[in-house]
Structures are given as structure tokens and as C-alpha cells.
C-alpha positions, 0 to 999 in steps of 0.5 A: 500500500502506498504511504502518503506524507503528512501533507498528502494525507487528504489523498488517502481517502476515496481509494487513492492508495489503490489508484497510486498502485495502479499508476505505479504498475502502469509506469513499470509496464510502460518503462519496459516498452519505451523510454519514459520521458518527461512527466507531463508527456507521460501523464498525458498518456496515462489513462487513469487519475492524474493525481495518482500518477503524480504520486507514483511518478515521484515515488519512482523517480524522486521528483517531477 
């Protein structure tokens, strides 16, 4: 389960943790298909929740 920081704790609601895990899996799956680029480009291609994608991206790569 994704661990949110204190500042991000409001996003624990509404299944956001599950959405972050889905985004993380998508990032890893897409990484094997092509070289991941800039956050904005990849976020536009992600078919799910943008906020969850942002959390997963930061968790994987350390920043936007």
C-alpha cells in the first residue's frame, strides 16, 4: 500500500492508495516498452487519475 506524507494525507481517502498502485504498475509496464520521458508527456498518456500518477511518478523517480 502506498504511504502518503503528512501533507498528502487528504489523498488517502476515496481509494487513492489503490489508484497510486495502479499508476505505479502502469509506469513499470510502460518503462519496459519505451523510454519514459518527461512527466507531463507521460501523464498525458496515462489513462487513469492524474493525481495518482503524480504520486507514483515521484515515488519512482524522486521528483517531477
